[in-house]
N, C-alpha and C positions, 0 to 999 in steps of 0.2 A: 805286173802291171805297171804303167808309169809311175803310179801313187806308191807303190811296193819299193820301187827302183828309187823314188827321191827319199824314202823314209831312210832306204839303207845308205844311202849316199850323205844322209845330213844328221843320222844319229848314230852315236857310240854303240857300244854292245852293252852297256849299262841301260842306256835309254830306251834301246830296242826290246830289251828283256821287260822295262816297266811298261812300255807300250802294248808288249803284246799279254802283260797281265791286266791291265787296264779293258783291253779289247775281250778277254777272257770272261772278265767279270760281267762286261756289260753283255755278252753272249749267255751268261748263267742267268742275269736276271730275266733275260728277255724269255729263255727256256722256262724259267721258274713260272714267270705271269701265264704262259701257255699253259703249263700244267696245271697251275692252279684254277685256270678258267676251265678246263677239261674236268679235273676232279669234282668243282663245285657244281658243274652241271649236273655230272656222276651222280653227286649228292643231292641235287632237285629231284634228278630222275627215280633213284634208288634207295634215297632217305640212310645214307651211309651213316656208320658210328664212329665217332673220333679215331678210333684205332682203325676202321677201315680206311679212312681218308687218308691217314698216314702210311698205310699199306699200299694205296692205290698212287700216292704222289710219286712212290719210289718204280712203280709198274710204267706208269703214262708219263713220267719223268725222263725213262729211258727211251721210250717211244718216242716223244716230242723231241729229245736229241738227235733222234736216227733221221727223221723227217721234217724236210723244212715246214714253214707255219703252211697251213692250207689255207691261202686266203680267199676271201668271200663266204667265209662261215662265220655263223655266230652261235652262242648260247650251245644247245643240245645237237645241233646240227655238227659241232665240233668234234662231239662225242662219236657222232655216227660216222664222220669221215674219218677220224683218228683209229674209229673200231676196224674200219676197211682195211686199213694197213698193218694192222696186228699181224704176227707170225703166229703159227701154231702153237709156239711154246709160249708166246708173250700172251695169248689170248687165255692161255690155260693158267698163266699167272693171275690173269684178270679175274678169271671166273673162281681160282681159288679164295679171291677176298670175299667174295659174294656167300650170302647163305642161299639155303636152296630156292626161296621165293625169289631173291633176286638174280640168281641164276637163269630161272625160268623167263625171268622179265627181259634179261640181257639176250637171251635165246630168241627173244621176238623183237630186238630192238629196230629191225629194218622196218618195221610196222608201227613204230612210235611216231608219236608228234613231235616235230622238231621244233614248231615254231617258226619256222622258217619258210618262206616260199619264193620260188625263182621263176615263177613263169608256170603254165599250164601243162602238165605232162601229157604226152600221147595217150589219147584214148583207147582201152581195150575193152572192145564191146563184148568179148568171152567173159571179161573178169565175173566172179561170182557175184559181186554185189551189183551189176550191169546187166546180169541176166533177166531179173525180174521186171526192170526199168524197160528193157528192150521188148519184152514179151506183152506190155501194157498195151489194153484197146482203145484206151482213152488217156487225154492229157490228168484227167484226175485220177486215174490208176496208176499211170508213171509218177505223179507226184507221191501218192501214198506210199508207192513200191519204194521211192527214193528215202522216204522219212523213214520208213521202218527200217532199212538197212543203214541209214546215218545215225538213228537212235541205238540201235544193237553195239555199233561201232563206239559211240560216245559213252555209253552205257560200260562197257569194257574199259574204255580208257580209264573213266572215273574210278571204276571199281580196282584195277590195277593200283591208281594212285593211293587209294585208300589201303588196300593193302599193303603196300610199302610202309605207309603212316602206321597201321595198325602193328606191323613188324617191329617198327622203329620204338615206339611205346614199349612192346615186350620185350626189346633188348635193353631198352635205357631203365627198365623196372624189374621188380621181382614179382609180378601181380600173377596171382593163381591163376589155373586154367579155366575156371567159371568168371572171373572178371574179363579176362580175353574173349571169351565167346561172347560175351556181351556187349563188349566193344565192336566185335564184329558184327554182330546184329545191328545196332546204332550205325556202323558204317554203311551196311546195305542199304538202310532206311534213309541214311542220309545222300547217297548216290542219288535213290530214287525221286527224292525230293528236288534236290539240285537240277535235275532234268524238267523240271516243269517251266521255268524261266526259259531253260536252252531250248527247249520244244517251241514254246510259243514265239521266239524268236526265229528258228529255223522254219518253222512254218510261214510266217509271215515272208521271211527271205525267197522262200520257193515257190508261193504264190506271185512276188513282184517278177520272178524270173521266166514263170511260164504261161501265165494270163494272157490269153489272147494268141498263142502261139499255134500253128499247126502241129500234130501229133508229132511228126518225126523231128521237126525241130525241139519239141519240147524234151523228147526222148534224149536228142544229141546234147542239149545243154545240161541235163540233170546227170547222164553219163559222165561228162568232161566235170562236173562240178563233184560228181561223187568220189572221185580221186582225189579230190583237193577238199573235201567237206570240212576237216579240221579249220580250214581257214574261216568257216562263216558260222552263224548262229553264236558265237561265243557270248558268253555272259560273264558277269563279275561274281556269280553265284556259282561256289565250288563246294563240295560234300563237306569238307574242313571246316566250313563257316558254317554249315547248317547248325540250328540249335539243337536238335535232336544228338549229334555228335558231341557238340561241345556241352552238353548238360551233363552226358553218359560218362565224357572224360573228366569232369569235375567230380563226378560222384565215384568214380573208380580210383582216383588218383588222390590220395590224401596222404599227409604227413612225409615221411623220406620217399615216397615213391612221386610225390608231386614235385618235390625239389629234384629228384633224379631226373624227371623227365623235362623240367623247366633249364636242368643245366644241359642237358643234352640239345634242346631247342637253341639255348644261347650260343653253345659252341658252334653251332651250324650257321647261326646268322653271324658270329664273328668271322668264320671262315668266309664267308660270301662277302664279307665288307671286306677283308684282307685281299681278297680276288679281286673286288672293284678296284682299290687302291692301287694293286699290284698294276694292273691292266691300263688304269689312267697315267699310272707314271712311265707305264713300258711306252705310250704314245709320245709322251713327251722326253723320254729319254731318246727314241727314235729321231726326234726332230732335233733336239739342242745337245744330244751327247753329255748327259748328265755324269759326273763323279761317283764314285762309290758315296762319298760322305756327302755329297748333294741328294743323292738318292735315300740315304738314311735319315737326313733331317726331314725332307718332304714327305715321305711314307707316314708317320703317324698324323701328321695334319691332313693328308687326305683322308686317311682312315677315318678321322672324325668327321669330315664333310660326308662321307658315305654313310656314316651311323646316321646323322641327323637327316639326311635326304633321301636314303635308298629306296624306303617305301614309295616315295614321290616318283623316283627316277622310274622304278620298275610298272608304276601305274601309268606313266608318261611313255617310255620306251619299251616297256617289257612285254613280253607276249607268253600268258601263261607263267611269268615268273623266270622266261629265259632271258639270259643276258645279250644285251644288243650293244657289241665291243665298239660299235660307230661311237656310239654317244659317251661311253665313260671318260673321254679326256676332259668333258663338263665339270668332273669333279675337281679337276685341278684348278678351274678357274674358280671354284667356291672358296678355296684355301685364299686367306686375305693378301690382297696385293703387295702390301709391304713385308710380309713374311716370305713370299716368292721371291722380291725383289732381293732381300738380305741373303737369299742362298744361290740364286741365278748371277753369271757374271752380266754386264751390261749388253753385251752381244747377244748372249743367250736369252735374256728378257726382251730384246728386242724381236728376235724371231718369233719367240712364242707370244707376244703380243700381237704379231702379225696375224699367226695363226688361230689367236681369239678371234678376231674381227671375223674371219672367214665363215664363222657359223656357231662355234663354239660358246660364244658370250649369249648369243641369243637363246641357245638350247639351254644353257645353265640359267638364265633368268627366268625360263618358263619354269624349269624343273623347282625352282627356289619358292616361284609363285603358287606351283602345286603342292608343295610341302606345307606352305602357310595355310593352305585351304584345308590339308589334310587334318593338321594338328587342331584345326578349328571344329572340324566335324567330329573327331575325336573327344573333344571336350564337351561337346553337347551329348 
């Protein structure tokens, strides 16, 4: 290219070598940010241990290096996108990191709730979940059939999530089998309890969609929604937040066991914050081309902002905990301006300031406001 020819003409051999090192370092930072995104989302779905995260970084880092960034994907959809480009040996490496339960969930990954929706899929009237809707003789029967199918699917997803959480407790601690069994009973009860609010929301949604509709129209609407039902009826109530699970967890985890579990949770949260910070800086890096020194100076500051505001960020821009990468640049806006000015050059700061005004500033102000409200709610 003309740019490469110009570099060759104007840089001596030593300068060209240093330039290649700078470019290689930037490419590695970009790959590391992508790898962390993939692994932190795998962690969310499969509840990895610290050693599993380290092992998975090696596997998925290699995959990310071999494949260009798959644009248009956020959060768990990144996992699914990269899962589909794994070679058989690479998939074997992934599955070797998992335990038996995680491998089973991985094998079912194509049916996972990605949290990302890009338009309605083509309706398959012969799909198993649509057969009872299509066979219904009235709008009420079609709605009931849809709700039964939706509840069965949602129950399975929540049970899988709680199974992953239960196995995470088991791996992190030395609980006796009887204690694990009791936690398992509480997990199943928490799933059913959490579905109450979900069911109310879903029933209200379905009623609003099909009331006063002809039967054929109602069937078509419900079959179309059936293939995307994960996008509807969502509620803030999760099995892990249910009182029966929390009480049993507190009862079973005492002393060293409690410390071990809290350490595992803390390490997972820290890894997620680091992933957020790396993604935020990756956006800045692509825009103003940071040096390695600039990146190293800004990373701790962005991680601090993430630590203080991540719950509000996920409450605002998340979907069931999924990282929405488009918005993560707002965490850099949260770093004190004087600190950013002391790191960036005047030209870099000018470019970044213009980018902030395109929407990042308003996003950050909203996150900050939500974080303040969240802290008030917690105090109460």
